[in-house]
C-alpha positions in Angstrom: 162.1 236.9 137.6 165.5 238.0 138.9 167.3 235.3 140.9 169.1 236.6 144.0 171.2 234.7 146.6 171.1 234.6 150.3 173.4 233.1 152.9 172.3 229.9 154.7 173.3 231.6 157.9 171.8 235.1 157.5 168.9 236.3 155.3 169.6 240.0 155.5 172.3 240.4 152.8 171.5 239.4 149.3 173.8 239.0 146.3 173.4 238.7 142.5 174.6 235.5 140.9 177.8 237.3 139.8 178.6 238.5 143.3 177.7 235.1 144.9 180.1 233.4 142.4 183.0 235.8 143.1 182.6 235.6 146.8 182.4 231.8 146.8 181.5 231.7 150.5 179.1 234.3 152.1 180.8 236.8 154.5 179.1 235.2 157.5 180.6 231.8 156.6 177.3 230.5 155.1 176.7 229.1 151.6 174.7 231.0 149.0 171.3 229.6 148.1 168.7 230.8 145.6 166.0 233.0 147.0 163.1 231.3 145.2 162.1 228.2 143.4 162.8 228.2 139.7 160.9 226.0 137.3 161.9 224.7 133.8 160.0 226.7 131.2 160.3 224.0 128.5 158.5 220.6 128.6 160.6 217.5 128.6 159.3 216.6 125.2 160.8 219.9 123.9 164.0 219.4 125.9 164.4 215.9 124.4 164.9 217.5 121.0 167.6 219.8 122.2 171.4 219.5 122.3 173.3 219.4 125.6 174.3 223.1 125.1 170.7 224.2 124.7 169.5 222.3 127.7 172.4 223.7 129.8 171.3 227.2 128.8 167.6 226.5 129.7 168.7 225.4 133.2 171.4 227.9 133.9 169.5 231.0 132.7 167.0 230.4 135.5 169.8 230.8 138.1 172.2 233.3 136.5 169.7 236.0 135.6 172.2 238.8 135.6 173.9 237.1 132.5 172.6 238.1 129.1 171.6 235.3 126.7 174.7 236.1 124.6 177.0 236.0 127.6 175.7 232.7 128.9 175.5 230.9 125.6 179.1 232.0 124.9 180.3 230.5 128.2 178.5 227.3 127.5 180.0 227.0 124.0 183.5 227.7 125.3 183.2 225.1 128.1 181.6 222.2 126.3 183.7 221.8 123.3 186.5 219.5 122.1 187.7 219.3 125.7 185.2 216.5 126.0 185.8 213.3 124.0 182.2 212.9 122.9 179.7 215.3 121.4 177.1 214.1 123.8 179.2 215.6 126.7 177.6 213.3 129.3 176.5 210.1 127.6 174.5 207.3 129.2 175.5 203.6 129.0 172.9 201.0 129.8 174.3 198.0 131.7 172.6 195.4 133.7 169.3 197.3 133.3 170.6 200.4 134.8 171.5 203.8 133.3 175.1 204.9 134.0 175.5 208.6 133.4 179.1 209.0 132.4 180.3 212.3 133.7 184.0 211.7 133.1 184.6 212.5 129.4 186.3 215.8 130.1 190.0 216.5 130.3 190.6 215.3 133.8 188.4 212.2 133.6 186.1 213.0 136.5 182.6 214.6 136.9 184.2 217.9 138.3 185.0 218.7 134.6 181.2 219.2 134.0 181.2 222.3 136.2 184.8 223.4 136.3 185.1 223.7 132.5 182.6 226.5 132.6 183.3 228.2 135.9 186.3 230.2 134.7 184.2 231.7 131.9 181.4 232.5 134.3 183.8 234.1 136.7 185.4 236.2 134.1 182.0 237.6 133.1 181.0 238.1 136.7 184.2 240.1 137.4 183.6 242.3 134.4 180.0 242.9 135.4 181.0 244.0 138.9 184.0 246.1 137.7 186.2 243.9 139.8 189.8 245.2 139.6 191.3 242.9 142.2 193.0 239.6 141.1 190.8 236.6 141.9 192.6 234.0 144.1 190.8 230.6 143.7 191.4 228.8 147.1 190.3 225.2 147.0 190.5 222.0 149.1 190.2 218.8 147.1 189.5 215.1 148.0 191.0 214.2 144.6 189.1 215.4 141.6 188.1 219.0 142.1 191.8 220.0 142.4 192.9 218.9 139.0 189.7 220.1 137.3 190.0 223.5 138.9 193.7 223.7 138.0 193.0 222.8 134.4 190.3 225.4 134.2 192.2 228.3 135.8 195.8 227.7 134.9 197.2 230.9 133.2 193.7 232.5 133.1 194.5 236.3 133.2 193.5 238.0 136.5 193.5 234.8 138.5 195.7 232.7 140.7 194.8 229.2 142.0 195.8 227.4 145.2 194.9 223.8 145.7 195.3 221.8 149.0 194.9 218.0 148.9 195.5 215.3 151.5 199.0 214.0 150.7 198.2 210.4 151.4 194.4 210.5 150.7 194.2 210.5 146.9 195.1 207.9 144.2 198.5 208.0 142.5 196.8 209.1 139.2 194.9 211.9 141.0 198.0 213.1 142.7 200.1 213.1 139.5 197.4 215.0 137.7 197.7 217.8 140.2 201.5 217.9 140.9 202.3 218.0 137.2 200.0 221.0 136.5 201.6 223.7 134.4 200.9 227.4 134.9 202.6 230.5 136.3 199.6 231.3 138.5 199.3 227.8 140.1 200.2 226.4 143.6 199.5 222.8 144.6 200.2 221.7 148.2 199.8 218.3 149.9 198.9 218.5 153.6 199.6 216.0 156.3 196.0 215.4 157.1 192.7 214.4 155.5 190.3 216.2 153.3 188.2 217.6 156.2 191.4 219.2 157.5 192.1 220.8 154.2 188.5 221.9 153.8 188.4 223.4 157.3 191.6 225.2 156.7 190.2 226.8 153.5 187.0 227.9 155.3 189.1 229.5 158.1 191.1 231.5 155.6 188.0 232.6 153.7 186.4 234.1 156.9 189.7 235.7 158.3 189.1 239.4 158.4 192.8 240.2 158.8 193.7 238.1 155.8 191.0 239.7 153.8 192.3 243.2 154.7 195.8 242.4 153.7 194.7 240.8 150.5 192.6 243.9 149.7 195.7 246.1 150.1 197.5 243.8 147.5 194.4 244.1 145.2 193.6 240.4 145.7 190.3 238.6 146.7 189.5 235.0 147.5 187.0 232.9 145.6 186.4 229.2 145.5 186.1 226.4 142.9 184.7 223.9 145.4 181.0 223.0 145.2 180.4 225.5 148.0 180.5 228.0 145.1 177.1 228.4 143.5 178.8 228.7 140.2 180.0 225.2 140.6 176.6 223.8 141.6 174.4 225.3 138.9 176.1 223.7 135.9 175.7 220.3 137.6 171.9 220.6 137.6 172.0 220.7 133.8 173.3 217.2 133.3 170.5 215.6 135.3 167.9 217.4 133.2 169.8 216.5 130.0 169.9 212.9 131.0 166.2 212.6 131.5 165.7 214.3 128.2 168.0 211.7 126.5 166.2 208.8 128.2 162.9 210.2 126.8 164.4 210.7 123.4 165.7 207.1 123.2 162.3 205.9 124.4 163.8 204.3 127.5 161.0 206.1 129.5 157.7 207.8 128.8 157.0 211.4 129.2 156.4 212.2 132.9 157.7 208.8 134.1 159.5 209.0 137.4 163.0 207.8 137.7 165.4 207.3 140.6 168.8 208.9 140.7 171.6 207.3 142.7 174.6 209.4 143.4 177.9 208.4 145.1 178.6 211.4 147.3 180.9 212.7 150.0 180.6 216.5 150.0 176.9 216.3 148.9 177.3 218.7 146.0 176.5 216.3 143.2 173.3 214.9 144.8 172.3 218.4 145.8 172.3 219.3 142.1 170.0 216.4 141.5 167.7 217.7 144.3 167.6 221.1 142.7 166.8 219.5 139.3 163.9 217.8 141.0 163.0 221.2 142.4 162.8 222.5 138.9 160.4 219.8 137.8 162.5 216.7 137.0 160.3 213.7 137.6 162.3 211.9 140.4 160.9 209.4 142.8 163.9 208.9 145.0 167.3 210.5 145.3 169.5 207.7 146.6 172.5 209.0 148.6 175.3 206.4 148.3 178.1 206.5 150.8 181.3 204.5 151.2 182.5 203.3 154.6 182.6 206.9 155.8 178.9 206.7 156.2 178.1 209.9 158.0 175.4 210.8 155.4 173.8 207.4 155.6 173.5 207.7 159.3 172.1 211.2 159.0 169.3 210.2 156.6 168.5 207.1 158.7 168.6 208.8 162.1 168.2 212.5 161.6 171.5 213.1 163.4 174.7 214.4 161.8 177.7 213.3 163.8 181.2 213.9 162.5 182.9 212.6 165.6 183.9 209.2 164.3 186.8 207.3 162.8 188.0 208.6 159.4 188.4 205.7 157.1 190.7 205.8 154.1 189.1 203.9 151.2 189.7 203.3 147.5 187.0 205.8 146.7 189.0 208.7 148.1 186.8 211.5 146.7 184.2 210.3 149.1 186.4 210.1 152.2 184.7 213.0 153.9 183.1 213.5 157.3 182.0 217.1 157.0 179.7 217.3 153.9 179.6 221.0 153.2 176.7 221.1 150.8 174.4 219.4 153.2 174.1 222.8 154.8 172.1 224.0 151.8 169.7 221.1 152.2 169.4 221.8 155.9 168.5 225.4 155.2 165.7 224.4 152.7 164.3 221.7 155.0 164.2 224.3 157.8 161.8 226.4 155.7 164.6 228.6 154.4 165.2 229.6 158.1 168.8 231.0 158.2 168.7 231.4 162.0 167.8 227.8 162.5 170.4 226.6 160.0 173.1 228.8 161.6 172.4 227.4 165.0 172.8 223.8 163.7 176.1 224.7 162.0 177.4 226.3 165.2 176.5 223.2 167.1 178.3 221.0 164.6 181.4 223.2 164.9 181.4 223.3 168.7 180.0 219.9 169.6 180.7 217.8 166.5 177.1 216.9 165.9 173.5 218.1 165.5 170.0 216.7 165.3 167.2 218.0 163.1 163.5 218.2 164.0 160.8 215.7 163.1 159.3 218.4 160.8 162.6 218.7 159.0 163.0 215.0 158.6 159.6 214.9 156.8 161.0 217.2 154.2 163.7 214.6 153.4 161.1 212.0 152.2 162.4 212.2 148.6 165.8 210.8 149.8 166.9 207.3 150.4 170.4 206.3 151.6 172.7 203.4 151.7 176.4 202.6 152.0 178.8 200.1 150.6 181.9 198.5 152.1 185.1 198.0 150.2 184.3 194.4 149.7 180.9 195.3 148.3 182.4 197.8 145.9 184.9 195.2 144.7 182.1 192.8 144.0 180.0 195.4 142.2 182.9 196.2 139.8 183.6 192.5 139.2 180.0 191.4 138.8 179.1 194.2 136.4 182.1 193.5 134.3 181.6 189.7 134.2 177.9 190.0 133.3 178.0 193.0 130.8 181.7 193.8 130.0 181.1 197.3 131.4 183.9 198.7 133.5 183.3 201.2 136.3 185.5 203.0 138.8 185.5 202.6 142.6 183.2 205.6 143.2 180.6 204.5 140.6 180.9 201.1 142.3 179.6 202.6 145.5 176.5 203.8 143.6 176.0 200.5 141.9 176.3 198.5 145.1 174.0 200.8 147.1 171.4 200.7 144.3 171.4 196.9 144.4 170.8 196.9 148.1 168.1 199.6 147.7 166.2 197.5 145.2 166.5 194.4 147.4 165.2 196.3 150.5 162.4 198.2 148.8 161.4 196.3 145.7 161.5 199.6 143.8 163.0 198.6 140.4 162.0 201.6 138.4 164.5 203.1 135.9 167.5 204.4 137.8 170.2 206.8 136.7 173.5 206.1 138.4 176.0 209.0 138.4 179.3 207.5 137.1 181.7 210.0 138.5 185.2 209.0 137.3 186.9 206.9 134.6 188.1 203.5 135.9 191.6 204.5 134.7 191.9 207.1 137.5 192.0 204.1 139.9 193.6 201.3 137.9 195.0 199.3 140.8 191.8 199.1 142.7 189.7 198.3 139.6 192.3 195.6 138.5 192.3 194.1 142.0 188.5 193.9 141.9 188.5 192.1 138.6 191.0 189.6 140.1 188.9 188.9 143.1 191.3 190.7 145.5 190.8 193.5 148.0 190.7 196.9 146.4 193.7 198.1 148.4 195.8 195.0 147.7 199.4 196.0 146.6 200.9 192.5 146.3 201.3 193.2 142.6 204.3 195.5 142.2 203.2 196.7 138.8 202.9 200.4 138.5 199.5 202.0 138.0 200.3 203.0 134.4 201.1 199.4 133.5 197.9 198.2 135.3 195.9 200.7 133.3 197.3 199.2 130.1 196.3 195.7 131.3 192.8 197.0 132.1 192.5 198.4 128.6 193.6 195.2 127.0 191.2 193.1 129.1 188.2 195.4 128.7 188.7 196.6 125.2 188.1 200.1 126.5 190.8 202.5 125.2 193.0 204.5 127.5 191.7 208.2 127.5 193.9 210.8 125.9 194.4 212.7 129.2 195.8 209.5 130.8 198.3 209.0 127.9 199.4 212.6 128.3 200.0 212.2 132.0 202.6 209.5 131.4 204.9 212.1 129.9 204.1 214.9 132.4 206.9 216.3 134.7 206.3 216.9 138.4 206.3 220.7 139.2 204.8 220.9 142.7 206.6 219.2 145.6 205.3 221.3 148.6 203.9 219.4 151.6 202.9 221.0 154.9 201.3 220.3 158.2 197.6 221.2 158.3 198.5 224.1 160.5 200.9 225.4 157.8 198.2 226.2 155.2 198.1 229.9 156.0 201.8 230.3 155.7 201.9 228.6 152.2 199.1 231.0 151.0 200.9 234.0 152.4 204.2 233.0 150.8 202.6 232.4 147.4 200.6 235.7 147.5 203.5 237.7 148.9 201.4 238.8 152.0 
């Protein structure tokens, strides 16, 4: 059956997968969602005998129905190759009785590589299918990891430009250096004096600006996105949850049909939404555990049925989760409203105008497969230290949110079934915070004047875990992007770069 896409804010216009991907955001400001419920056509016993590449194909072909088998398999082969430092692509490590899904073995050491390694290939095929002659401008806001993964994927790709905005003081030193050293003639990286929500809001405003769109069209340019608002980012993420269950079955860690829990540290809600879609497709999941850091807007939403962004923004040592406006939650709201775009649009308008919205009791009932928790900085530090002390396994600050929340969930519910925890970044992306945790200090402690690179070497010696090749390459990289602007200056930077 052909898969078409509709906007969360208007059901009248439909788009093919290729058009939805190239648009990034729907013209009415909504997010594209699939128009029906796909199901896996292979059993998990069959899937357990397949490679990651074959499982990715089985998942993605259900959503990208306008791609031929040859086209989609070629994209998958090109994406998941030697750029990853393990043939498993997304291996699972068992530690302390839990299953850590390591999504950071790509070239930027974070889970965004799993989708952004394939997105440029998907987009190139989509542009060809639609006879798109305009140059594609990837416009993206990042809370730390999407930026570098997108830059690495689109740098010097013919027919594209890429612009990345990031909060100047809201990412780790390693994350920032990864972005500002990016090579490529088609690349612009800009730090803004604001937080991620400011950057994300600025990008959405530019996407929906009719005047900007008209001027770009005259210059043969069009916007698209590499954020998880793009359905082409979201679909590849579904695959690794399916592949992980298949791997657990293959290794006889679970029996066929056994339900598992999946715990995902999340800020923008994309990664856990992919797990929700995997469950939609038939993945046996009991609970999707939404793990928040101190910016616990999602925790409060799942506990109270009220989404309220009007609160203090807290800068933490898990910066990719420092978000108060979780864009992908809009897709879940749409589904829980019975795919009612009018109802979803009304709630999003209220969020924009009043800073909050409340869902109905009927919608709350549709969220029964979710659980939620949050972890403080102190709890995250303890999770890193205790896991290392008991097992020798080292995790980063974001994965620590998941580990800490899962511990609290088990204590509260007694539900100790097999749990997959999304490990979203290498500990070497946040060496100071991880080192501080192991020393029993606060994650943000800067009393040790040692630079992050030296701390990473200390971590490597202590843990026996080698420094990843991308980290070693970063030490020699030259800074190429120094632009910083006020959040109100984002439009001017885009106009300057594009010659508008």
